[in-house]
Each structure stands twice: as structure tokens, then as C-alpha cells.
N, C-alpha and C positions, 0 to 999 in steps of 0.2 A: 801093267805097262806103269811108268812113274807120271804121276801129277807133276809135272812142271814149276814152278812158280819164278816168277826174277824181282834178283836183286842186285837195285842200281848203290853204290855205295859213294859218298862223298864223307869230304872233314865233317864238317858241322860248325857251326855258330852257334851264339845267345841271339835267343830271343829278345832280350833288351837289354836296357843298361846294367840292369841290380843283378844280369848272368855272368856279368862276366868276368869276376873274379873265379864263379868255384870255374864256364868254361880253362879259364888259363891254369885253372887249381887241375884239370881234368891236362890239358894235355900237355901239363909238368909230372905226368902219373903220380899224381897226389901229390905232388910241394907246392904252399902258397906262393903265391910271386906277391914280388917285393910291389910295396905301395907307389913304387914307380912304374913298376909293371906295367900295372892294373890303369896308375892313369895315363900310362901315353894311349894303354889299345883303348881306352874312354872316347881319350879325343880322337886316333884314328875313327873309330864307330861314328862319333858326331861329326866327323867330317863328308861322313856318306848318312846321314840322314836317323843315324839312332842305333840304327838295324842293318846287319846282313840282307844281301834280296838271296842268301843261297838256300833257305832254302825251301822257297815259294815255288824259284830257278829245277830248286829237282825234282819239284815234286810237279812242273808243268814238263819234263819231262819225261819224266814215269807217267803219266795219263798219255801225253803223246808216244812213247812208244808201245802201249797194251794200245791202247787206237792204234797200229799199225801191225800191234801184233794179230790183233782182232781180222782187221781188212783183209789179210792174208790169212786168214782162218781158226788160227791158232790163239784157243780161247785160255789166257791164264792174267793174272794178277801182275802187274808189276809192282814192288813195295821200296819202298826209301828208308837207308839205313847209315845211320853218322859214324865215324871212327871218332868221335870229340864232342858232342850235346844228341841231345834226344830228339827226337828218333834213336838210341843207340844201336846197332848193327844188334848185342846183345840181347833186347827189346825187342826190333818186329821178328827172330826168327822163332822163339813159341809161338806167336801171333800167325806166321807162317805153320807150321805145323799147326794151328789151330784152325784155319781154314783149311783143311782138310792135305796138306801139299808136303809133298814125300821126296822130294828133288828142287834145289835150288841151285838156279844159274846163276851166277854174282858174276857185276862187274865194277872196277872201281870209275870211276869215275876220271881220272888221269891216264890220258890214253899212253902211257910207257913206264916202263915197268922201274924203281931202285924196290931195295928188301924197306927200302927207311921210309917208303908213301903205301905203295902197291902192297909191300909184304907185309906190312902194318895193318891193313883193311883184312887180307886173306888170316894172320894169327887172333883179328879180332873176329871175323867169322867162325875161322874153325875152334876158337873158347868157348863160343858162342853153343857151337852145332856138336862135338864133344861132351856138356853137363846136361843133353837130350838126348844125345843118340839115335841111331839107325838114318841120321838123314844123310840123303847123295849129293853132294855140292859138285858142285862144274865151276872151276873160275879162271875169266880169263885174263890176263897179268899185263896184256898188252895189244892195245892197238891202233900203235902207231906208225902201223905202218900203211890200215887199210885207204885205199883208193877213196871211198866216200871221204874219209875226217883229212886225206888233200886236200878233195875239193874246196871242204868246206873252211879249212885255212884258206884256198886262194881268193874265196868269194871275200872272203872278209878283212883280207887284204886289200884286195880290189876297190871291194866300195869305199872303204879305209882310205883306200889314194885318189 
């Protein structure tokens, strides 16, 4: 029986203002951004305190999922991988294999499928896995129709109102 890990994938965000230019370069497929684009993003990050909470939120989601799975009797590890920053998906896959897993159940934290968003996560995972060989992957392409997602959105809207 395959030993499965879970991989939650998110967009990624720089951890400091110094990482903004290389982050933008990554998003742009290696093309350097203009100084105006860098300054614009820096000013937006400054408005939210100089950094995004995305990585911490994703870590909290992974821990909560791991605990929920464990409470149901499924002992596995939940990893996180980012499309455009550390920890990159390509950095996490070797760690998963090194930890003894031979199967990855992967989920992009965007509920709807589109080739440009979720498709790019799948491509990043496929490239990472192909370079290592022999790893089975299951990829959840969309979950926007799930009743629990609908309920969570409804509760957030009601709370805001």
C-alpha cells in the first residue's frame, strides 16, 4: 500500500521587502521587472505591514488539516509548496520522497480550475515529480462546488453583514 502525503499549494509571497524584485522576476518567468513595478509592489506590501501573511496562513491550514486527518485515524504529513516562492513546490517534492512517501495527494488552495492558475500548480508538480521519477500523484483540480466550501463562504458573508 502506498504511503501518501498531502501537498497544499499556494501562490507564494516574499518574506521581506528585499525579496520583492526576485519574487516579481520569478512571477515573470525570469524576466526582470521594471523599477516602477518593483516600487509599486513594495508600496502595496508596505500598506499591509511590509509582508503578506500568506505563508503563515498556509502553514496553519496545513497543520489544521494534518490534525483533522489524524483525528480520523489517517496519520500522514501535510506539506506546503508555493508556485512562486519558498518553499517552492520543486523544493518540497524531494523532501516528501526523503520522508518515505511514495504518493502525493495534491490540492491547490484556489477552489476553481483554470489553466493559468491551478493548471500551473499541476505543471509545477508534474515537473518536480518527473525529475525524480516513480512517485504517484493525485491532483484535486477544483473544489468550488463542494458544499463545505459553499457553507464557509456563506458563513463569512453572513458574519460580514
